[in-house]
Every structure is written in structure tokens, then in C-alpha cells.
C-alpha positions in Angstrom: 17.6 -19.0 44.6 21.0 -19.6 46.4 23.6 -18.3 44.6 24.5 -20.4 41.7 28.1 -20.5 42.9 27.8 -20.9 46.3 25.5 -23.6 45.6 28.1 -25.3 43.5 31.2 -24.8 45.5 29.4 -26.7 48.4 29.2 -29.7 46.4 33.1 -29.7 45.5 34.9 -31.6 47.9 38.7 -30.8 48.3 40.5 -34.2 48.9 43.8 -33.6 50.3 47.0 -32.7 49.1 50.0 -34.7 48.9 52.4 -34.8 51.8 55.2 -33.3 49.3 53.5 -29.7 49.0 54.7 -26.7 48.4 56.8 -25.3 50.8 55.8 -22.4 52.4 56.8 -19.0 51.1 58.0 -20.9 48.0 57.4 -18.7 45.0 58.5 -19.9 41.9 57.1 -17.0 39.1 57.6 -13.9 39.7 54.2 -12.0 38.7 56.4 -8.8 37.5 59.0 -10.4 36.0 56.8 -12.9 34.4 55.7 -10.0 31.9 58.8 -9.9 30.8 59.1 -14.1 30.3 56.8 -16.4 30.5 57.3 -19.8 31.6 57.3 -23.3 29.8 54.4 -25.0 30.9 53.7 -28.8 29.6 50.1 -29.6 29.7 49.0 -33.0 28.5 45.3 -34.1 27.8 43.7 -35.1 31.1 43.7 -38.9 31.7 40.4 -41.1 31.9 40.4 -44.2 34.1 37.2 -45.5 33.1 33.7 -45.0 34.6 31.9 -47.4 37.1 28.8 -46.1 35.4 29.7 -46.9 31.6 29.1 -43.0 31.5 29.2 -42.0 27.6 29.7 -38.7 28.9 32.6 -39.5 30.5 35.8 -38.1 27.4 33.4 -35.1 27.0 34.1 -34.1 30.1 37.7 -34.7 30.5 37.5 -32.9 27.3 35.5 -29.7 28.5 38.0 -29.9 32.3 41.2 -29.7 30.4 39.8 -26.8 27.4 38.6 -24.9 30.6 41.9 -25.0 32.5 44.4 -24.5 29.7 42.3 -21.6 29.0 42.5 -20.2 32.4 46.6 -20.4 32.4 46.4 -18.7 28.4 44.9 -16.0 30.2 46.8 -16.2 33.2 49.8 -14.6 30.8 52.0 -16.3 32.8 53.0 -19.8 30.7 53.9 -20.1 27.1 52.3 -23.8 26.5 55.0 -27.3 24.8 53.2 -28.2 21.6 51.8 -31.6 22.5 53.6 -32.6 19.2 56.7 -32.4 20.7 56.4 -34.1 23.9 58.9 -37.0 24.0 56.9 -39.8 25.7 53.0 -40.9 25.2 51.2 -39.5 28.1 48.6 -41.6 27.1 50.4 -44.5 28.3 52.4 -43.3 31.4 51.1 -42.3 34.6 50.1 -38.9 36.6 53.1 -40.0 38.9 56.6 -40.1 38.0 58.3 -43.2 38.2 59.6 -45.6 40.2 57.0 -43.9 42.6 54.5 -45.3 40.0 55.3 -48.5 37.7 54.1 -47.0 34.6 54.9 -43.5 35.7 56.5 -40.9 33.4 60.1 -39.7 33.2 61.6 -36.2 34.6 64.1 -37.0 31.7 61.7 -36.6 29.1 60.7 -33.3 30.0 64.0 -31.4 30.5 65.5 -31.5 27.0 61.9 -29.2 25.7 63.4 -26.8 28.3 60.0 -27.5 30.3 59.7 -25.4 34.0 56.3 -26.5 34.6 54.5 -30.4 34.2 50.7 -30.8 34.7 49.4 -34.2 34.9 45.7 -34.8 35.1 43.5 -37.8 35.3 39.7 -37.9 36.2 37.0 -41.3 36.8 33.2 -41.1 37.3 31.8 -43.1 39.6 27.7 -42.5 41.1 27.6 -39.7 39.0 30.4 -37.9 40.5 33.5 -36.5 38.6 36.8 -37.6 40.4 39.2 -35.2 39.3 43.0 -35.9 40.4 46.3 -33.3 39.5 49.9 -32.5 39.9 52.3 -29.9 39.1 55.8 -30.5 39.0 59.0 -28.2 38.9 60.9 -30.1 36.9 64.1 -28.5 36.8 64.4 -30.1 40.5 61.6 -32.6 39.2 60.1 -31.7 42.5 56.0 -32.1 43.2 54.8 -28.7 43.9 51.2 -29.7 45.1 49.0 -32.8 44.5 45.6 -32.3 45.1 42.1 -34.3 43.7 38.9 -32.5 43.3 35.0 -34.2 43.1 32.0 -33.1 42.3 28.6 -33.9 39.8 29.3 -33.4 36.6 27.4 -30.0 36.3 29.9 -28.2 38.2 32.9 -29.6 36.2 34.4 -26.4 35.2 34.2 -24.9 38.7 35.9 -28.0 39.1 38.4 -26.9 36.5 38.5 -23.5 37.4 39.4 -24.3 41.2 42.1 -26.3 40.5 43.7 -23.7 37.8 43.3 -21.4 40.9 45.6 -23.8 42.8 47.8 -24.3 39.9 48.6 -20.2 40.4 48.6 -19.8 43.7 51.2 -22.0 44.3 53.5 -20.9 42.0 53.2 -17.6 42.4 51.5 -17.0 46.3 49.0 -15.2 44.6 45.0 -15.9 44.5 44.1 -17.0 41.1 40.8 -15.5 39.5 39.2 -18.2 37.7 36.4 -18.7 40.1 35.1 -14.9 39.2 32.2 -13.6 37.5 31.2 -10.6 35.4 28.0 -8.7 36.2 26.7 -6.5 33.1 23.5 -5.3 31.1 22.9 -6.8 28.0 20.1 -6.8 24.9 20.2 -10.6 24.7 15.9 -11.0 24.5 16.1 -8.3 22.1 13.6 -6.1 23.1 14.7 -5.7 26.5 18.0 -4.5 28.1 18.5 -7.3 31.3 20.7 -8.0 34.1 23.1 -11.0 33.3 26.3 -12.9 35.3 28.7 -14.8 33.4 32.0 -16.8 33.9 34.9 -14.5 33.6 35.8 -16.3 30.3 32.2 -16.1 29.0 30.8 -19.2 30.2 27.9 -20.3 32.1 25.7 -17.2 30.9 22.8 -16.5 33.4 19.9 -13.9 33.2 18.9 -12.2 36.7 16.2 -9.4 35.8 12.7 -10.2 34.1 11.7 -7.2 34.0 10.9 -6.3 30.3 13.0 -3.1 30.5 15.5 -1.1 30.4 17.9 -2.7 33.7 21.7 -0.9 33.7 24.5 0.1 35.3 24.7 -3.5 37.9 27.5 -3.7 40.7 28.7 -6.5 42.8 28.7 -5.7 46.6 32.3 -6.7 48.1 31.0 -10.3 49.2 30.1 -10.9 46.0 26.2 -11.7 47.5 24.4 -9.4 46.1 24.3 -6.9 42.8 22.6 -3.5 43.2 21.7 -2.0 39.7 19.1 0.1 38.1 15.6 -0.7 35.9 13.1 2.2 34.3 10.4 0.4 36.3 6.7 1.6 35.7 4.6 3.2 38.0 0.9 2.2 37.7 0.0 5.5 39.7 1.5 7.8 37.7 1.5 5.7 34.6 5.4 6.4 33.8 8.4 4.5 34.2 11.3 5.7 36.3 15.3 4.9 36.8 14.9 3.0 40.0 17.8 1.5 42.0 16.9 -2.4 43.0 19.4 -4.7 45.1 19.3 -8.6 43.8 20.5 -11.3 46.5 22.1 -14.4 45.2 21.4 -16.3 48.5 17.8 -15.6 48.8 16.9 -15.1 45.2 14.9 -11.8 46.2 15.3 -8.8 44.4 14.7 -5.7 46.5 13.4 -1.8 45.9 15.7 0.6 47.2 15.3 3.6 45.7 12.4 5.0 43.7 12.7 9.1 44.4 11.2 10.4 41.1 14.0 11.0 38.4 17.9 9.1 38.7 18.4 6.6 41.2 21.2 5.3 39.0 25.5 4.5 39.1 25.3 2.4 42.3 28.7 1.6 44.6 29.0 -0.5 47.4 30.8 1.1 50.1 34.0 -1.8 51.0 32.5 -2.7 54.9 29.1 -3.1 53.2 26.8 -0.8 55.3 26.3 2.1 52.5 25.6 2.5 49.3 27.0 5.4 46.8 25.0 6.7 44.0 23.5 9.3 42.1 20.0 10.6 42.8 18.2 14.0 41.1 15.8 14.3 43.7 17.0 18.1 44.1 17.2 18.6 40.4 20.6 18.1 38.8 22.3 14.5 40.0 24.2 14.4 42.7 25.9 11.5 44.4 24.4 10.1 48.0 25.5 8.0 50.7 22.5 4.9 51.5 22.1 3.9 54.8 21.3 0.1 53.7 20.3 -1.0 57.3 18.4 2.5 58.0 17.7 3.5 54.3 18.5 7.0 55.4 20.5 9.7 52.9 22.9 11.7 52.9 24.7 14.0 50.0 27.9 13.5 48.8 27.9 15.9 46.3 26.0 19.6 46.0 26.5 21.0 42.4 28.6 23.5 42.1 25.7 25.5 40.2 23.6 22.1 38.8 26.2 20.1 37.8 25.8 16.4 36.8 27.9 14.0 39.5 27.7 10.6 38.7 29.5 7.2 38.5 30.7 7.3 42.1 33.3 4.3 42.7 34.9 4.2 46.2 38.5 3.6 47.1 39.4 0.0 48.5 40.3 1.1 52.3 36.7 3.3 52.0 38.6 6.6 52.8 37.9 8.2 49.1 35.3 8.5 45.8 36.1 8.9 42.6 32.9 10.5 40.2 32.7 12.0 37.0 31.7 15.8 36.7 30.9 18.3 34.0 31.3 20.9 36.8 34.3 22.3 34.6 32.1 22.0 31.8 33.6 18.8 30.0 33.1 15.8 31.9 36.1 14.9 33.5 37.3 12.3 36.9 37.1 13.7 40.2 38.2 12.5 43.6 37.0 13.4 47.0 37.3 12.4 50.4 34.8 10.1 51.3 33.2 12.2 54.5 32.9 15.0 52.5 35.4 18.2 51.2 37.0 19.6 48.2 37.3 17.8 45.2 39.8 17.7 42.7 39.7 17.2 38.9 42.3 14.5 38.2 41.4 14.5 34.2 42.6 17.9 32.3 43.0 16.4 28.8 40.0 15.0 26.1 36.2 16.1 26.0 34.7 13.2 28.1 36.2 10.9 30.6 34.2 8.9 32.5 33.8 5.4 34.4 36.2 5.8 36.8 37.1 2.2 38.4 39.7 1.7 41.5 42.4 -0.7 41.5 42.4 -3.2 44.0 45.4 -2.3 45.4 44.3 1.3 45.2 47.4 3.2 43.3 45.4 3.6 40.1 41.8 4.6 38.4 41.1 2.9 35.2 38.7 4.9 33.2 36.8 6.0 29.7 38.7 8.6 28.0 36.8 10.5 24.9 40.0 11.5 22.7 39.0 13.3 19.3 36.1 10.9 18.2 36.2 7.7 20.1 36.3 6.3 23.8 40.0 4.4 24.9 40.2 2.9 27.9 43.2 4.6 30.7 45.4 4.5 33.9 46.3 6.7 36.1 47.3 7.3 39.4 44.5 9.4 42.0 46.3 12.4 41.8 46.5 12.2 38.0 49.9 11.4 37.5 51.3 8.3 34.9 48.2 8.8 32.9 48.5 6.0 29.9 46.5 4.3 27.2 45.4 0.8 27.3 43.5 0.8 24.1 43.5 1.5 20.5 41.5 -0.3 18.0 39.4 0.5 14.6 36.4 -1.2 13.7 36.2 -3.4 10.0 34.6 -0.3 8.2 38.4 1.8 9.3 36.5 3.9 11.8 38.2 4.3 15.3 36.1 1.8 17.6 34.8 2.9 21.3 36.2 1.0 24.4 34.4 1.5 27.3 33.5 1.1 31.2 36.5 -0.3 32.3 36.4 -2.5 35.8 39.0 -4.4 37.6 39.7 -8.1 38.4 40.0 -9.0 42.1 43.8 -9.4 41.8 44.6 -6.4 39.9 45.9 -7.9 36.9 43.1 -7.5 34.2 40.3 -4.7 33.4 37.4 -6.0 31.8 35.9 -3.6 29.5 33.6 -3.7 26.4 34.7 -2.6 22.9 32.1 -2.0 19.5 34.9 -2.9 17.6 33.5 -6.1 15.8 29.9 -3.9 15.1 28.3 -4.8 18.0 29.3 -3.9 21.9 31.2 -7.1 23.4 33.4 -8.1 26.1 37.6 -7.9 26.4 40.0 -8.1 28.7 43.5 -6.7 28.9 46.7 -6.2 31.1 47.0 -2.9 33.2 50.2 -2.4 30.7 47.9 -2.5 27.8 49.3 -6.2 26.7 47.6 -9.5 26.0 44.2 -8.0 25.2 41.5 -10.7 24.3 37.9 -11.2 23.8 35.9 -13.1 25.6 32.2 -12.6 23.8 31.8 -13.4 20.8 28.0 -12.7 19.3 25.8 -10.4 18.4 24.7 -9.0 21.4 25.5 -5.6 22.9 26.7 -5.6 26.3 27.3 -2.9 28.6 28.9 -1.7 31.8 30.8 -5.5 33.0 31.4 -5.3 36.6 34.2 -7.9 37.5 33.0 -9.6 40.6 35.6 -10.0 43.9 36.7 -13.4 44.5 34.4 -15.7 44.9 33.8 -19.0 47.3 36.2 -22.2 45.5 
């Protein structure tokens, strides 16, 4: 089975850009300043131009694309939406381009009194079971077109069309790539009796089960090109008549699952090196759990940690530049976060407080590490510099019964502007995202299942 989002990407045709596209290097929204002041955005519902085949689902398709784009833009934390009730013109009767360029075009003068900074006009049609989505982004204060683009694909990829459109909007305004075509990989008990590995879009949609092992499958991790994942599954060994925590990989392009390591004991906590040649994970083949480097080509093993004194060294996470590795270890008594050179050397303890610190995760720029810290009675998400300074708590939530909730397993978005984690504040472990400064916390999944160890994908193909 080929990688789902790669296949969808091939089906989406970017038809072109307007001659009035954004000027090179022109940034309309400074991401840093956007934290203090959000831009006023008008987003009218998408116009429907009819269907050559009379598709009865056409209106539903448009509504879903519109809802996807609006949610993406909302989650970007860059905008405040202007209420449609405040609009000064009927957007169902005006075109996507301004008058007099378009005979029935809209008027910028109807948007300036509202304080509108940016206006998005979009419409679509369906021909031969293909959606053609046309979108325009305007800078209202200057009555200027920032870009105009068209997107095309079958209804099966309409959410992909919408996510790609939003990526283009964010990149045009900020100069930085949007994360709206990214995914999470995680473990869940959705089938009731077991834990399997799943992927989902970053907004919780398009859930897809990857494993069907009917056992406990946990701790997934993405390769840095997004083409593979590694995970641990308690596989059954017929000769020994027992289960073991074996390490597997799954290739999205081929749909094949490969057994990487089945050494007796723990084979878990995988993390890919940025250059893709090595995989780092914890083995307990020497008795106590230590971190090893696994050569994906030769399958050669190299120990990275060695105790001390039978200490557990787990949850390796390689820095973005590939020079350092963060991990959790109980060598000081309680599990704490350590950092050491990737080639080996002295490990430095960087968490000095709390009873239990786990799941370190490097930010994409390498400037921060997020982790889950146990403070008195529960876990919360924290960030800090790689040297342990600038410690900051991001989460704090209670369950309906008044008890503190656990917030665990952080992982950064590829642009470094979001952190995904799980929280049991609703009664089950659900997926949430939050800004690195602790603001704009949002729940992603809304069901009765449990999700564990979500990992945010790298940028995937639009």
C-alpha cells in the first residue's frame, strides 16, 4: 500500500498563480508579533459554481473544505475572524475578484470599515468527478492581491486541497511553511482489546490503523523524511511460547512491515537520526536498559550509554543537528533528563527538580527541549533550554472530579510553533496541542478511547 498522503499529493494539481502574486520577501505577519496582536481576517463561505455532472454532494464538499480551512486558520493563532453577520456586502452575489476587474466583483470599500486586514475569497466547481478550487488572498489596506491559486483533485482528497490552500495562505503571509498537511502517529486502544499504531491528520481527521498485530503496539516514531515509522510491539515467539517487546518499522510507500530487532528483553523507544542512516533505541540485552545506535543498512549495534551501575537509560531523542542526544535516566535515583554528545561522552543532567522527568523532545531549531515532569501528584508539560535553564511549565488542568490531570508525551510540530501531548483531564487520554509559551491550548480528539505517545510528523508533501 503506498503512502496515503503521497498518493493524494499526486492527485492534487496546482494550476498556477496569479500574475499579482506576493512580492518576494514581503512578510505581512511577523510570527513573533502575532502572539500579541492577531490580524483581522474575513473568510466568507466558499462559492459553488455548479457541477457539470449534477453531483448531489457538491454543497457538502464545499462545506467540508471551508470548515477545514477555517479550522486550520483558527489553529494557526494568527487571526481573529470577522463575524459573517458584520459583512457589508452579500458575498454569495459578488465574485472572487474585485470590481471593475470582475463585473460582479466585490468592493474593497465594503471591507475597510470593518478593519479587515486580510480577505480570502474562494469558490469551486465539480467537473468529471474532479473538484476545482479557486482561492484568492487579499491585503485590504492596500487593495492588493497577495496570491491567487487553483487546486484540483477528486472528492477523496478534498481535505488535502483545503490543507494545501491554508499552507499557502500562511506561507504567503508569514514567510514560514504551514503544518496543515502534517500528521500524528500514536498508539491507541480503539479496537478495545489491544493497542495498535494509528496515524491521523494533525486535526484528528483521517484516522488510519497501521498495525493489526492484536497485541500491545507502542512508542511510534517518524523517520525524518516521513516515509517510515518505527514502533515496538509485544510480538509472540512460538518457539519460546512467550511475547517480547520487539522493534518494527513500517514503510508507507510499500506498505511493508519489517522486524528490526527481536533481542530478548526491551527493544523500544526508537528515534531516527536526522540523516536517516541510524536508529537509536533502548535495549536490555545486557540486563539493564541502555541506548544503542542501530545501523539501518548493516544492522550493526553500537552502545551509546552504559549504566552507570545498571541504571535505566531510555527514551532517546536526537537533536536536529544530529550532534546530541537527550534521554531519560534514573542514574541519579529518580528518572531525570540528560543530554550527551551523540558520539558518546559524559552525560549532563539538565533537570534538577521533580520526582520523575520523562519523554524529552527537541524543538526543530534545537533551542528547547520539551518533556513531561511529575510535580507532587501529576505530570505536566515543561520546556527548557538544552542546558536546563529557562524552565517553563506549559500545562495545568484538573479532571471533572477536581483531581489534577496528567499531561504527558510532548512532541513538536515541524515549524516549532506547536506541541502535541496527551492529557487524561476528560477521563481518557486524549490528544491536545499547545503553543510553546503555554497559550492557545486546544483539544484535538473527542472520543472515549485512549491515545499514547503521539509524535508529530515532519513536513509531508502538499
